N, C-alpha and C positions, 0 to 999 in steps of 0.2 A: 589338306591341300587348298582350302579357302574356296571353293565352288559350291554353287547351291545344286543340291541335289534330292534325288529320291530313291531310293535302293526297292528295286521292282523285281519279283520273283514270283515263282509260284504258275499255276494253272490258268491262272488270269492273263500271266505275260508270255508262255507258253508259243513257242516259233510255229509250233503244230509238226514238228519231226517225228512224232509219234505218229502220226496219221500218217504222213509221208513214207514212213519206213514200210508201213503195212498197205501200202498201194492206195491209200483213200485220198487222194489229191484233194476232189473237193471238201471233205472236210478241213483236209490243214490247211486248206488256203482260208476256210471260215475263222479255226483257231488264232492264225496269223493275224486276221483282220481285226478279230475282238483283241488281240494284245494291243495293235497298232491304236484301237479307239482307248484301249487305257493310258498309252503313253500320251495319247491327243489330252488325256483330261488334265496329265499335269500340266499340259503347256510344254512338252519337252521339246525342245529345238535341236537336241544333239542327244543321241542311245548310247551309252557305251554297253558293250556285248562281252561277256565274262565267256560263256559257253562258245566252245569253236562250232557243238553242232549249230547252234542258232546263226551264228557268222554264216556258215554253210547252207543253210535255208536262205536266210536273206540275200546273200549272193545267186547262188543258183537255182531257186525256185522262183522267190516273191518278187526281185527288181524286174526279172524280165518279164512280169506277166502283170503285176501293179505297180504303181505310182508308190513309193515308200513317201509320208509324209514329214520326214526330218531323216537327218544324215547321221548316220551310226558308223561306230569304228571300233577294233577290239580294244579293250583295257589298256593292254601291253602298249598300243600306241600313242595312248592318251597319256598314261604314266610316261613312258620314255618322252614326249614333247613339253614336259612341265617338269621334268627333273629339278628345275632350278626351284619349285615349289615344295620341296621336300625336305625335311630338317631330319638327318641322321643325328641322333645323339649316342650313337654306340659302333664302336669298331669291329666288324666282324670279321677276324683274323681268320681265314679260311681258302684251302683252295676248292674251287667248286669248279666242275663240270653240269654241262648242259644236255638232258636228252632230250633231242627236237625231232623235226619231221620235215623231210623235202620235197615231200609227195605233190606241193602244191603252193603256190605261189604266197598264198595269205599265210599258211605254216610257216615259209623261210622268211614272210615280213614279222611275222609274230617271235618268231626265235631271234631275228636280228634284233628286236625292240627288248626283249628280254636282256640279251647281250648289254643292251647299252645301259637298262638299269640294275643290271649286277655290276658295270665296271662303275657306276655312281658309287657304287658301296664303300664308303674307307674300308682297306683291308682284306677285301676281296680279290686273291689270284685267281683270274680264269682261267680254265685249264683245256684248251681244246684236243681232245682225242683222237687215236688214229681209229674210228671206228663208223663204219657205216649209219649213216642217218634214218630212221624209219620211213616207210613209205606213207602213204596218205597225209588223211589232217592231220589226225591224232590217234592216239590209243581207244579208241571205242570199239566194243565187238564188233561192228559194220567193216570197220576197215581192218582190225584185225583176219575176220572171216575171209575177207577179200586177198591180204597179203597169204593167207594159210598160218594158221596155228603157230603148227612146227617152226617156219619161216621166223613167225615174228618173237617166237621166244628165242629162235637162236640168236636173233638180231639183239635179242635184249641180254641176253648172258654176255655175249662178245663186248657189247657197252659198259656191262658192268665190269668184267673182267678188265677193260682197258683203264675203266676208272679205279680200280683197286691195284695195275699195274704203275698209274701215273701217280700214286699215294694222294687220290684228293681225301677231301674231308667230308665232300657233299655231291653227290650227285642233285640238280636242279631240273625239275619238270616246269615245261611251260604249261601244260593243262593239267585241271582236275581230273579229267577222265585218263591220262597219261600216270598219275600219281597213284590214282585208286587200283592203276592194275598191276604197277610194280614196286607200291611201297612196302609190300610185304617181303620184299628180298635185299630189304637191307637186315634181316637177320641171318644172310649169308654173306654178308660183304663187311668190309670194316670202314664202312660210312656211312652218311646219312644219306635218307633220299627224302627230298623236300621240294615242294612246292616254290617255286622263284618269290611267292609274294610272302611266304615264312621269314626268307629271309631279310627280306626290304621291311614286313613288320618289324622284327628284331631290329633291325639298324635304328627302328625311329620310336624305339622305346615300347613298341607293340606284340606282344607275345599270346598266342594263345595255343594250347596241345593240339594234336593232329591226331582228334579221337579215333577217325576212321584209320588214320595209320596203326594205332594203338589197338585195335580193334583186329583187323589183319594179322598184327604180329602175335596177338594173343592166339585165335584161330581156335577159339572154346565157345562155340556159340551158346552156350549154357551159363558160361558165369558171365558171358556179356550181357544175356537177358537178367542177370542180377542187377548189374552195373547199370539197366536203363529200366529196371523195375517202377522205381520214383515217377518217371517221363510215361509210363504204360497207366498207372493207374490213374496218375493226373490227367489224364486224357482220356480216361475210359476206352482205352485202344484193346483192340481184338487180339488176349495174349497167343491164341494158337495161330493167327496169323504173323504176329510178331514174331514170334520162335520158326517158323517157315523162314521168314525172310533172312532172320540172322543166321539160319541154317544154309540157307541156299549163299548167304552174302559171305561168310565169314569161316565155315566148315574148312578144315584142312584138305587141299589138293584140288578145290574147288574151279572148276573152267570158269572159263568169262561167261557172263549173262549173253547169250545173243540178241535177246530181248530188250536190251539196254541201249536207247538210240544215243545216249550223249557220253 
């Protein structure tokens, strides 16, 4: 898109949500302040937020208490505002529905921005489904827990069945957390479940396989361990711990991890 930027992630840029979720407000603010210092080192005048949990923390926890020394926004708003800088080199001839949330003004704004982004991709036919939007900010365990797991699952089933009845080719998720929680249900329906960014990347000629979704669909932690073994060995990781993480994440019929904040 022609912008000068740094991609910043990892613990050094954490918003503090892990501590916030564990009722350690002081530590959460200290972690967030540390991230802001790191952004300042880059000379950042504007920060794009990918994670909806970070957006939530900046809006509702940090901004009321301390000055944030830069402007920030969710990445969907930035992309939607600069669609003229995006060059699509492929037509994506697909009927696409969007999984979205209506429980917060920011969630609605992000959804509308994703609509604008997908409408700008040549060939996409955007379908509005007759299905209730999810509540809360996104499909993180926190919001799933607040809505109730049974109700959340029923809403997801209603959405996916409506998509099937509308004969869509894909259901696009707005957030990575939503993609993480529902992508495995692709096995039960005749359409793909993809993040909107995958569709945009495909239109731009940039494609990366959704390895996480492949692991969810495989649902075989031992086989997945063999897939990642070269990385385990190269980085001298604890094989016992890695196997546990893979089992907790990819074993069939696992419950959402309520300790995962984002």
